[in-house]
Structures are given as C-alpha cells and as structure tokens.
C-alpha positions in Angstrom: -114.1 -67.9 -58.8 -116.4 -69.5 -61.4 -117.5 -73.0 -60.4 -117.0 -75.6 -63.1 -120.2 -76.8 -64.7 -120.8 -80.1 -66.6 -119.4 -78.8 -69.8 -116.1 -77.8 -68.1 -115.8 -81.2 -66.5 -116.4 -82.8 -69.9 -113.9 -80.8 -71.9 -111.1 -80.2 -69.3 -111.2 -83.6 -67.5 -113.2 -86.5 -68.9 -112.5 -86.2 -72.6 -108.7 -85.8 -72.2 -108.6 -88.7 -69.7 -110.5 -90.9 -72.1 -108.2 -90.0 -74.9 -105.1 -90.7 -72.8 -106.6 -94.1 -71.9 -107.0 -94.7 -75.7 -103.3 -93.8 -76.1 -102.3 -96.2 -73.4 -104.2 -99.0 -75.1 -102.8 -98.2 -78.5 -99.3 -98.1 -77.0 -99.7 -101.6 -75.5 -101.0 -102.9 -78.8 -98.2 -101.3 -80.8 -95.8 -104.4 -80.8 -98.5 -106.8 -82.1 -100.4 -104.5 -84.4 -98.1 -101.6 -85.4 -100.1 -100.4 -88.5 -103.5 -100.1 -86.7 -101.9 -98.7 -83.5 -100.1 -95.9 -85.3 -103.4 -94.8 -86.9 -105.0 -94.8 -83.4 -102.0 -92.8 -82.0 -102.3 -90.3 -84.8 -106.0 -89.9 -84.0 -105.2 -89.4 -80.3 -102.7 -86.7 -81.1 -105.1 -84.9 -83.4 -107.8 -85.2 -80.8 -105.6 -83.7 -78.1 -104.6 -80.9 -80.4 -108.2 -80.0 -81.2 -109.3 -80.3 -77.5 -106.3 -78.0 -76.6 -107.4 -75.4 -79.2 -111.0 -75.6 -77.9 -110.0 -75.2 -74.3 -107.7 -72.3 -75.2 -110.5 -70.6 -77.1 -112.9 -71.2 -74.1 -110.3 -69.5 -71.8 -109.8 -66.6 -74.1 -113.5 -65.9 -74.5 -113.9 -66.2 -70.7 -111.3 -63.5 -70.2 -112.3 -61.3 -73.1 -116.0 -61.2 -72.1 -115.0 -60.0 -68.6 -116.7 -63.0 -66.9 -113.6 -63.4 -64.7 -114.2 -59.9 -63.3 -117.8 -60.8 -62.4 -116.8 -63.7 -60.2 -116.9 -63.0 -56.5 -113.5 -62.4 -54.9 -112.8 -63.2 -51.3 -112.0 -60.1 -49.3 -108.3 -59.9 -48.6 -107.6 -58.4 -45.2 -104.0 -57.8 -44.4 -103.0 -60.1 -41.6 -102.0 -58.4 -38.3 -98.7 -59.8 -36.8 -99.2 -61.7 -33.6 -98.6 -59.6 -30.5 -95.7 -61.8 -29.3 -93.9 -62.0 -32.7 -90.5 -60.3 -33.2 -90.6 -57.2 -35.4 -87.8 -55.3 -36.9 -87.7 -51.6 -37.9 -87.4 -50.9 -41.6 -84.9 -48.0 -42.1 -86.0 -45.1 -44.3 -83.5 -45.0 -47.2 -83.8 -41.2 -47.7 -82.8 -40.0 -44.2 -80.9 -42.9 -42.7 -83.4 -42.9 -39.8 -85.7 -45.6 -38.7 -89.1 -45.3 -40.4 -92.4 -45.6 -38.6 -93.3 -48.9 -40.4 -92.3 -52.3 -39.1 -92.3 -55.7 -40.8 -92.1 -59.3 -39.6 -88.7 -61.0 -40.2 -89.0 -63.5 -43.1 -91.9 -61.6 -44.7 -91.6 -61.0 -48.4 -90.1 -57.7 -49.6 
C-alpha cells in the first residue's frame, strides 16, 4: 500500500478539517450575523466541492497510471485449520458422495 506523504495529509485530512472548523464557526455566528455567515457557509460548500473534485481526480490518476499495482502486497497464505478444530465433509454435488475437500464450520462459502 502506498504510504501517505505530506501532500496526501494536506489534501485529505488537514484542509477538510480546517474547512469544517470554519463551517462550525460560521454556524455559531449565524444567529447574530446571518448575512456574513451565509457567505462564509457558501464559501465552505464551494471549497469542499473543489477539494472533493481534486481528491477524486487524484484517486483516478493513481489508479489509471497503475501505481496501485506497483505497491507491495503482503503475501496471502491460506490459513491451515487448527489440528483440534472440527471439520465437516463437503458433499460433491455431482455424485452425491462426500468429496475429498473439507472446510471449517462457520467459514465463508
């Protein structure tokens, strides 16, 4: 997985948090100063829209350039069932006989 760098932290975390803080301040000032607060709220909405578009574009270019395929992936080794766990035989649907494969009860289909 790609590790987030300074730019990712800025655009995905810090900027939106700052804008939401501005929205909170504008909302608390709304009863006393409705005209100015509504302009600030409009600016907040526009800012969040533009940041959302920018972040979506960043994600699209990340996937389109194939960078997600270059990221190291942890080796996924199938887990062996513990020796003392109960196992059930999965019947073979074609012959009505028990198949050679087993699975743990409660394991996904």
